[in-house]
C-alpha positions as CSV (number, residue, x, y, z in Angstrom):
1,M,0.0,0.0,0.0
2,D,1.5,3.3,-1.1
3,E,0.9,6.8,0.4
4,F,-0.2,5.1,3.6
5,Q,0.0,8.3,5.6
6,D,-3.2,9.5,3.8
7,T,-5.3,6.5,4.7
8,S,-8.3,7.3,6.9
9,A,-9.1,5.5,10.1
10,M,-12.3,4.1,8.5
11,Q,-10.4,2.7,5.5
12,W,-7.7,1.1,7.7
13,N,-10.2,-0.4,10.1
14,N,-12.0,-2.0,7.2
15,I,-8.9,-3.4,5.7
16,I,-7.3,-4.8,8.9
17,P,-9.5,-8.0,9.0
18,L,-8.7,-8.7,5.3
19,I,-5.0,-8.2,5.8
20,D,-4.9,-10.2,9.1
21,H,-6.6,-13.1,7.3
22,A,-4.0,-13.0,4.5
23,L,-1.1,-12.7,6.9
24,S,-2.3,-15.7,8.9
25,S,-2.7,-17.8,5.8
26,E,-0.2,-19.6,3.7
27,T,0.4,-19.1,0.0
28,Q,0.2,-21.9,-2.6
29,R,4.0,-22.3,-2.3
30,D,3.8,-22.7,1.5
31,Q,5.2,-19.3,2.1
32,T,3.8,-16.8,4.6
33,A,2.0,-13.8,3.1
34,G,3.4,-10.4,3.5
35,L,2.3,-6.7,3.6
36,T,4.3,-3.7,2.5
37,L,3.2,-0.3,3.6
38,V,5.0,2.7,2.1
39,G,4.5,6.3,3.3
40,D,6.0,9.4,4.7
41,A,4.1,10.9,7.8
42,K,5.8,14.3,7.0
43,Q,3.7,14.4,3.8
44,S,0.4,13.8,5.4
45,I,-1.7,16.8,4.3
46,Y,-5.1,15.4,3.8
47,R,-6.5,15.3,7.4
48,F,-9.6,17.2,6.1
49,R,-10.3,14.1,3.9
50,G,-9.9,11.7,6.8
51,G,-6.1,11.1,6.4
52,K,-4.5,10.1,9.7
53,A,-0.7,10.1,9.8
54,E,-0.8,8.9,13.4
55,Q,-1.8,5.4,12.2
56,F,1.5,5.2,10.2
57,I,3.6,6.6,13.1
58,D,2.1,4.1,15.5
59,L,2.7,1.2,13.1
60,Y,6.4,1.8,12.7
61,N,6.8,2.5,16.4
62,G,5.6,-1.1,17.1
63,Q,1.9,-0.6,17.7
64,S,0.7,-3.1,15.1
65,P,-2.8,-4.8,15.0
66,F,-1.2,-7.9,13.6
67,S,0.4,-10.9,15.3
68,I,3.5,-11.0,13.1
69,K,6.6,-8.8,13.9
70,E,7.0,-5.8,11.6
71,K,10.2,-4.8,9.9
72,V,10.8,-1.1,9.5
73,T,13.0,0.1,6.6
74,N,14.1,3.7,6.3
75,L,14.7,5.1,2.8
76,P,17.5,7.6,3.4
77,Y,18.3,8.9,-0.1
78,N,16.8,11.8,-1.9
79,Y,16.9,11.4,-5.7
80,R,15.0,14.6,-6.5
81,S,16.7,17.7,-5.2
82,A,20.2,19.1,-5.5
83,K,22.5,18.9,-2.5
84,E,22.0,22.4,-1.2
85,I,18.2,22.1,-1.2
86,V,18.3,18.7,0.6
87,E,20.7,20.0,3.2
88,F,18.7,23.2,3.7
89,N,15.5,21.1,4.3
90,N,17.4,18.7,6.6
91,S,18.7,21.6,8.7
92,F,15.4,23.7,8.6
93,F,13.0,21.0,9.7
94,S,15.5,19.7,12.3
95,Y,15.3,23.2,13.8
96,I,11.5,23.2,13.6
97,S,11.2,19.8,15.3
98,S,12.0,21.4,18.7
99,K,8.8,23.5,18.4
100,F,6.5,20.5,18.6
101,N,4.7,19.7,21.9
102,K,4.0,16.1,21.0
103,P,7.0,13.8,21.3
104,S,6.1,11.6,18.3
105,Y,5.9,14.6,16.0
106,R,9.1,16.0,17.4
107,E,11.0,12.7,16.8
108,L,9.6,12.4,13.3
109,F,11.2,15.6,12.1
110,E,14.4,15.2,14.2
111,N,15.1,12.0,12.2
112,S,13.9,13.3,8.9
113,G,17.3,14.0,7.3
114,Q,18.1,12.6,3.9
115,Q,21.2,12.1,1.8
116,P,21.3,13.8,-1.6
117,K,22.1,11.6,-4.6
118,K,22.1,14.3,-7.3
119,E,25.3,16.1,-8.0
120,T,23.8,19.2,-9.5
121,T,24.2,22.6,-7.7
122,G,21.2,23.9,-5.9
123,Y,20.0,27.4,-5.0
124,I,17.7,28.7,-2.2
125,N,16.5,32.3,-2.0
126,I,14.5,33.5,1.0
127,S,12.9,36.9,0.7
128,F,11.0,38.9,3.3
129,L,8.5,41.5,2.0
130,E,7.3,44.4,4.1
131,T,3.5,44.3,3.9
132,E,1.0,46.5,5.7
133,N,-2.0,44.2,5.7
134,A,-3.5,41.2,3.9
135,E,-4.6,43.2,0.9
136,H,-1.1,44.7,0.5
137,E,0.3,41.2,0.8
138,M,-1.9,40.1,-2.1
139,E,-0.4,42.9,-4.2
140,L,3.3,42.5,-3.3
141,H,3.7,38.8,-3.5
142,P,2.5,38.3,-7.1
143,A,4.7,41.3,-8.2
144,K,7.7,39.6,-6.6
145,V,6.9,36.3,-8.3
146,Y,6.8,38.2,-11.6
147,E,10.2,39.8,-10.9
148,I,11.7,36.3,-10.2
149,I,10.3,34.9,-13.4
150,Q,11.8,37.8,-15.4
151,N,15.2,37.1,-13.8
152,L,15.0,33.4,-14.5
153,E,14.0,34.1,-18.2
154,E,17.1,36.4,-18.5
155,Q,19.2,33.4,-17.5
156,G,17.5,31.2,-20.2
157,T,15.1,29.3,-18.0
158,N,12.0,28.0,-19.8
159,K,8.7,29.1,-18.2
160,S,7.6,25.4,-18.2
161,D,10.4,24.6,-15.7
162,I,8.9,27.1,-13.2
163,C,6.1,26.2,-10.8
164,V,4.4,28.6,-8.3
165,L,3.0,26.9,-5.2
166,T,0.4,28.4,-2.9
167,R,-1.6,27.4,0.1
168,T,-5.0,28.5,-1.2
169,R,-6.9,28.9,-4.5
170,K,-7.3,32.6,-3.7
171,Q,-3.6,33.0,-3.6
172,S,-3.2,31.0,-6.8
173,F,-5.7,33.2,-8.5
174,A,-4.0,36.4,-7.3
175,V,-0.7,35.2,-8.8
176,A,-2.4,33.9,-12.0
177,N,-4.3,37.2,-12.5
178,Y,-1.2,39.3,-12.1
179,L,1.0,37.2,-14.3
180,N,-1.7,37.2,-17.0
181,D,-1.9,41.0,-16.8
182,Q,1.9,41.1,-17.4
183,G,1.6,38.9,-20.4
184,I,3.0,35.8,-18.8
185,S,1.5,32.5,-20.1
186,I,0.2,30.3,-17.2
187,V,-1.1,26.8,-16.8
188,S,-3.2,25.8,-13.8
189,S,-6.2,23.6,-13.1
190,E,-7.1,25.4,-9.9
191,S,-6.2,29.1,-10.3
192,L,-7.9,29.0,-13.7
193,L,-11.3,28.0,-12.3
194,V,-13.8,30.1,-14.2
195,A,-15.6,30.9,-10.9
196,N,-12.4,32.7,-9.7
197,S,-12.9,35.5,-12.3
198,P,-14.5,38.6,-10.8
199,Q,-15.9,39.5,-14.2
200,V,-17.7,36.1,-14.4
201,L,-19.1,36.5,-10.9
202,F,-20.2,40.1,-11.8
203,I,-22.2,38.8,-14.8
204,N,-23.8,36.1,-12.7
205,D,-24.8,38.7,-10.1
206,L,-26.4,40.8,-12.8
207,L,-28.3,37.8,-14.2
208,E,-29.6,37.0,-10.8
209,F,-30.3,40.6,-10.1
210,S,-32.6,40.6,-13.2
211,I,-34.9,38.2,-11.4
212,N,-34.3,39.4,-7.8
213,P,-33.9,43.2,-8.1
214,D,-34.7,43.7,-4.4
215,D,-31.9,41.5,-3.0
216,R,-29.7,43.9,-1.0
217,N,-26.8,41.4,-1.0
218,L,-26.8,41.3,-4.8
219,R,-27.1,45.1,-4.9
220,W,-24.1,45.4,-2.6
221,S,-22.0,42.9,-4.6
222,I,-22.7,44.6,-7.9
223,L,-21.9,48.1,-6.5
224,N,-18.8,46.9,-4.8
225,Y,-17.5,45.5,-8.0
226,L,-18.3,48.6,-10.1
227,V,-16.8,51.1,-7.6
228,K,-13.5,49.2,-7.6
229,E,-13.4,48.7,-11.4
230,L,-14.4,52.3,-12.1
231,K,-12.1,53.6,-9.3
232,V,-14.8,55.8,-7.8
233,S,-13.3,58.5,-5.7
234,E,-15.8,58.1,-2.8
235,P,-17.0,54.5,-3.1
236,H,-18.6,54.2,0.3
237,Q,-20.8,57.3,-0.2
238,L,-21.9,56.1,-3.6
239,I,-22.8,52.6,-2.3
240,V,-24.9,54.1,0.6
241,A,-26.7,56.5,-1.8
242,T,-27.5,53.9,-4.4
243,L,-28.0,50.7,-2.4
244,D,-31.8,51.2,-1.8
245,Q,-32.6,53.1,-5.0
246,K,-35.5,51.9,-7.1
247,E,-34.6,49.5,-9.9
248,K,-35.0,52.1,-12.7
249,Y,-32.6,54.5,-11.0
250,F,-30.1,51.9,-9.7
251,F,-27.7,52.2,-12.7
252,E,-28.3,55.9,-13.5
253,W,-25.0,57.0,-11.8
254,L,-23.1,55.0,-14.5
255,N,-23.9,57.6,-17.1
256,K,-21.2,59.8,-15.6
257,F,-18.7,57.1,-16.6
258,G,-20.1,56.8,-20.2
259,I,-21.8,53.6,-19.4
260,T,-25.4,52.9,-20.5
261,F,-27.0,49.8,-19.0
262,K,-30.6,48.7,-18.9
263,L,-31.6,45.8,-16.7
264,Q,-34.7,45.2,-18.8
265,E,-32.5,44.3,-21.8
266,I,-31.3,41.2,-19.9
267,R,-34.9,40.0,-19.4
268,E,-35.7,40.4,-23.1
269,L,-32.6,38.8,-24.6
270,S,-31.7,35.1,-24.7
271,L,-29.4,34.0,-22.0
272,Y,-26.3,34.0,-24.2
273,E,-27.1,37.4,-25.6
274,A,-27.8,38.8,-22.2
275,A,-24.3,37.7,-21.1
276,E,-22.7,39.4,-24.1
277,Y,-24.8,42.5,-23.6
278,I,-23.3,42.8,-20.1
279,I,-19.8,42.2,-21.4
280,R,-20.2,45.0,-24.0
281,S,-22.0,47.4,-21.7
282,F,-19.3,47.3,-19.1
283,S,-16.3,46.7,-21.4
284,L,-15.4,43.6,-19.5
285,I,-13.1,42.4,-22.2
286,K,-10.3,44.6,-23.6
287,S,-8.6,41.7,-25.3
288,S,-9.4,37.9,-25.3
289,D,-10.2,36.7,-21.8
290,A,-10.1,32.9,-21.4
291,Y,-12.3,33.0,-18.2
292,L,-15.1,34.9,-19.9
293,Q,-14.8,32.8,-23.1
294,A,-15.1,29.6,-21.1
295,Y,-18.1,31.1,-19.3
296,L,-19.8,31.9,-22.5
297,D,-19.0,28.4,-23.8
298,F,-20.7,27.0,-20.7
299,I,-23.8,29.2,-21.3
300,F,-23.9,28.1,-24.9
301,E,-23.5,24.4,-24.0
302,K,-26.4,24.6,-21.5
303,S,-28.7,26.6,-23.7
304,T,-28.0,25.2,-27.2
305,K,-30.5,22.3,-26.9
306,A,-33.3,24.3,-25.5
307,A,-33.9,27.8,-24.2
308,I,-33.3,27.9,-20.5
309,S,-34.3,30.5,-17.9
310,V,-31.8,32.5,-15.8
311,T,-33.0,30.6,-12.7
312,T,-32.2,27.2,-14.4
313,F,-28.8,28.4,-15.6
314,L,-27.9,29.6,-12.1
315,E,-28.8,26.2,-10.8
316,Y,-26.5,24.6,-13.4
317,W,-23.8,27.1,-12.3
318,D,-24.1,26.0,-8.7
319,Q,-23.5,22.4,-9.8
320,Y,-20.5,23.0,-12.1
321,S,-18.8,26.2,-10.8
322,E,-16.2,24.3,-8.7
323,K,-15.3,22.0,-11.6
324,L,-15.4,24.4,-14.6
325,S,-11.8,25.5,-15.4
326,I,-9.8,26.6,-18.4
327,V,-8.0,23.7,-20.0
328,A,-4.5,24.7,-21.2
329,P,-1.9,22.4,-22.9
330,K,1.5,21.9,-21.4
331,T,3.9,24.3,-23.3
332,N,7.4,25.5,-23.1
333,D,6.4,29.1,-22.5
334,A,3.8,28.7,-19.6
335,V,4.4,28.9,-15.9
336,Q,2.6,26.3,-13.8
337,I,0.6,27.5,-10.8
338,M,-1.0,25.0,-8.4
339,T,-1.8,24.5,-4.7
340,I,0.6,22.6,-2.5
341,H,-2.0,19.8,-2.1
342,T,-2.0,19.3,-5.9
343,S,1.8,19.3,-6.2
344,K,2.2,16.4,-3.8
345,G,4.3,13.7,-5.5
346,L,5.6,16.1,-8.2
347,E,8.9,17.8,-8.8
348,F,9.9,20.9,-10.7
349,P,13.3,22.4,-11.6
350,V,12.3,25.8,-10.1
351,V,9.7,26.3,-7.3
352,I,8.5,29.7,-6.2
353,Y,6.5,29.7,-2.9
354,P,4.9,33.0,-2.2
355,F,2.6,33.9,0.8
356,A,4.9,31.8,3.1
357,N,3.5,33.4,6.2
358,S,0.5,31.3,7.3
359,R,-0.2,30.6,10.9
360,I,1.1,27.4,12.4
361,K,-1.7,26.9,14.9
362,D,-4.7,28.4,13.1
363,I,-7.8,26.9,14.7
364,S,-10.0,29.9,13.9
365,K,-12.3,27.7,11.7
366,E,-12.1,24.5,13.9
367,Y,-14.9,23.0,16.0
368,L,-14.9,20.2,18.6
369,W,-17.6,17.7,19.8
370,L,-17.6,17.9,23.6
371,P,-19.9,16.2,26.2
372,L,-22.4,18.4,28.0
373,P,-23.2,18.2,31.7
374,E,-25.2,15.2,32.9
375,D,-28.3,17.2,33.7
376,L,-28.7,17.8,30.0
377,A,-29.2,14.1,29.3
378,D,-31.4,14.6,26.2
379,I,-28.5,16.3,24.5
380,P,-25.3,14.5,25.5
381,V,-22.8,16.3,23.2
382,S,-22.5,19.6,21.4
383,Y,-20.4,21.1,18.6
384,F,-18.3,24.0,20.0
385,K,-16.1,26.5,18.2
386,A,-12.5,25.8,19.3
387,S,-11.3,28.3,22.0
388,K,-8.5,28.6,24.4
389,K,-11.2,28.8,27.2
390,M,-11.6,25.0,26.7
391,L,-8.4,24.5,28.8
392,D,-10.5,25.5,31.8
393,W,-13.5,23.2,31.0
394,G,-12.2,20.1,32.6
395,N,-9.7,17.3,31.6
396,Y,-11.6,16.0,28.6
397,A,-12.2,19.4,26.9
398,A,-8.6,20.5,27.7
399,E,-7.1,17.3,26.2
400,A,-9.3,17.6,23.1
401,Y,-8.3,21.2,22.6
402,Q,-4.6,20.4,23.1
403,N,-4.8,17.5,20.6
404,L,-6.4,19.9,18.1
405,L,-3.6,22.4,18.5
406,D,-0.9,19.7,18.1
407,Q,-2.6,18.2,15.0
408,T,-3.1,21.7,13.4
409,E,0.6,22.5,14.0
410,F,1.7,19.1,12.6
411,D,-0.5,19.5,9.5
412,A,0.8,23.1,8.9
413,I,4.4,21.9,9.1
414,N,3.7,19.0,6.8
415,I,2.3,21.4,4.2
416,L,5.4,23.5,4.5
417,Y,7.5,20.4,4.1
418,V,5.7,19.3,0.9
419,A,6.1,22.8,-0.5
420,L,9.9,23.1,0.2
421,T,10.7,19.6,-1.1
422,R,9.2,19.9,-4.6
423,A,12.2,21.8,-6.2
424,S,15.0,19.9,-7.9
425,Q,17.3,22.9,-8.6
426,Q,16.1,26.2,-7.3
427,L,13.7,27.2,-4.5
428,Y,12.4,30.7,-3.9
429,I,10.5,31.4,-0.6
430,L,8.6,34.6,-0.3
431,S,7.6,35.5,3.3
432,C,6.8,38.6,5.3
433,Y,9.2,40.9,7.3
434,E,7.1,40.7,10.4
435,F,7.9,41.2,14.1
436,K,6.0,41.6,17.3
437,N,7.5,43.6,20.2
438,G,10.9,43.3,18.4
439,Q,10.7,39.5,18.1
440,E,9.8,37.2,15.2
441,C,6.3,35.7,15.2
442,E,7.0,32.1,16.1
443,D,3.4,31.2,15.4
444,K,3.9,32.0,11.7
445,V,6.1,30.6,8.9
446,S,7.9,33.9,8.7
447,G,8.9,33.6,12.3
448,L,10.2,30.0,11.8
449,L,12.3,31.2,8.8
450,I,13.8,34.1,10.7
451,G,14.4,32.0,13.8
452,Y,16.1,29.4,11.7
453,L,18.4,32.0,10.0
454,K,19.3,33.3,13.5
455,S,20.1,29.8,14.7
456,Q,22.5,29.5,11.7
457,N,24.0,32.9,12.4
458,K,22.9,34.1,9.0
459,W,20.3,36.7,10.1
460,S,21.4,40.3,9.6
461,G,18.1,42.1,9.3
462,E,18.3,42.2,5.5
463,K,15.3,41.3,3.3
464,T,17.0,38.6,1.1
465,Y,19.1,35.5,1.9
466,E,20.8,33.2,-0.5
467,I,22.1,29.7,-0.1
468,G,24.0,27.9,-2.8
469,E,24.9,29.2,-6.3
470,N,22.5,30.7,-8.7
471,L,23.4,28.8,-11.9
472,P,21.3,28.5,-15.1
473,V,18.6,25.9,-14.8
474,K,18.8,22.7,-16.7
475,G,15.4,22.4,-18.3
476,R,13.2,19.4,-19.0
477,G,12.8,19.9,-22.7
478,F,10.4,21.6,-25.2
479,F,6.7,21.0,-25.0
480,G,5.4,23.3,-27.8
481,K,4.2,26.8,-28.0
482,A,1.2,28.3,-26.2
483,L,-1.5,30.1,-28.2
484,H,-2.2,33.7,-27.3
485,P,-5.6,34.8,-28.6
486,Q,-5.7,38.6,-28.9
487,E,-9.1,39.7,-29.9
488,F,-12.6,39.0,-28.6
489,Y,-15.5,39.9,-31.0
490,S,-19.0,40.6,-29.8
491,S,-21.8,42.5,-31.5
492,P,-25.5,43.0,-30.7
493,T,-27.9,40.9,-32.7
494,Q,-30.6,43.6,-32.6
495,N,-31.4,45.0,-36.0
496,Q,-29.1,42.5,-37.6
497,I,-29.8,39.6,-40.0
498,V,-29.2,36.9,-37.4
499,K,-31.4,36.9,-34.4
500,I,-31.2,34.8,-31.2
501,V,-34.7,34.3,-29.9
502,T,-35.9,33.9,-26.3
503,L,-38.5,31.2,-25.6
504,S,-41.0,33.9,-24.6
505,G,-40.6,35.6,-28.0
506,K,-41.3,32.4,-29.8
507,L,-44.4,31.7,-27.8
508,W,-46.1,35.1,-27.9
509,G,-45.3,36.0,-31.5
510,S,-43.2,39.0,-32.5
511,T,-40.6,40.2,-34.9
512,Q,-38.3,37.7,-33.2
513,E,-40.6,34.9,-34.1
514,E,-40.4,35.9,-37.8
515,A,-36.6,35.8,-37.5
516,I,-36.8,32.1,-36.6
517,N,-37.9,31.4,-40.1
518,T,-35.7,34.0,-41.8
519,V,-32.5,33.0,-40.2
520,F,-32.7,29.4,-41.6
521,L,-33.0,30.7,-45.1
522,Y,-30.1,33.2,-44.8
523,T,-28.0,30.5,-43.2
524,I,-28.5,28.1,-46.1
525,F,-27.8,30.9,-48.6
526,F,-24.5,31.9,-47.0
527,L,-23.4,28.3,-46.6
528,K,-23.9,27.7,-50.3
529,L,-21.8,30.8,-51.1
530,L,-19.0,29.5,-48.8
531,L,-19.0,26.1,-50.3
532,L,-18.8,27.5,-53.8
533,K,-15.6,29.4,-52.8
534,I,-14.1,26.3,-51.2
535,F,-15.1,23.9,-53.9
536,P,-15.7,26.0,-57.1
537,K,-15.5,23.0,-59.5
538,R,-18.2,21.1,-57.6
């Protein structure tokens, strides 16, 4: 069994009887059966899916559910990364091991050192950015990533040899959006989710607003997007003044910005035409936009067989929004962007890890099941938001809270371990220059990095630290060239030969209904002309 550290308790408990039966039986050749479990508890990052590294730790520490004696074999060699990267990770995670409260976690990282097998020269760059707040961080880190990519390109590094790793999809999208604005080709299955596009969400809001014009949440979302995009000088005042306006006056203020938009148009057009009307009205596309094109393709796909209502489309969107992404081929001139969870098991010549400043014991979104007092017998347990106050709620609650802290810390360090062990030649870590009362924040990755540099007598207060030699990257070969569409064409169908008709127009009879018959004749006519040009002799 491979990747055993990600096996859930339920999976393991279901398999144990089957394995025990096999181990206690004999094979056809009178040989005892065997079981091989392969894993690395330091790479257990799927606890949210039920993965439980503690099972693996217990097994190789002698706590086996089977009667036969286990044999533990350590695999000491690293065949992926250059010497400098392996030695940096050995040293860094050995330093971190002392921070663990739980002995089994501490021992795991104390003994995690590997021996490098590659002879190539490695390079590590640790940068600390001065950020004022989370929003400022979202601006500086993508810009720094772009700067690093530019420097690598000047050295002759192919973009396909560069991978940007992030903790969250939001961070991936921030980097992807910035690089895309700078003309850098990117490939990503997560950061290129269509639902991550603010423009797509804005169109969706307007479509929903056309059927729920009194929804204040929708009104706020639409106004919030517009004041940011149009760079309104006093956004708060405009939102307050407009939020509760009647529908017919809600978009009047846009006239000052040269924008004319009528909500009634959305109700009268087909779904596809309504989306294009929004795009044209607000100039959402300056050049080709893959997110919007994929979104329009999705609308076309869902409405091509039969006309659908906005309500039906929004139901489809809820079903597919987390899966619908832009598919891009692997090319030689595209940077890969992915979350750390997706990168597990992969390697890249160059890894850039921005936003390396997450909290180590972040339990702000965690809850615990705890027993209630006996006098509430009808409700024996309750689901509580994790809080430090639980340490004073008795032994059971205090132990549950401490276990949660230990596991959260372990999982956070595991994610960091996976991120820092993906690079084979160069590793760039972008953190934050952050101190509290003159001391590094030990509860954040930035504090661990600063503390480590201090322990190595390398900390000088500077913003950048280099380990190894920055030599040209040896690439993995040429994959092909990316396509860069430049123009997006959209024009209204009103008063044109071709008309897209809404279902209501067909039912009630109108000029649109006449177009249904006319468009077929014109289509046949133009197709004949086209065929005559292609096959003149036929």
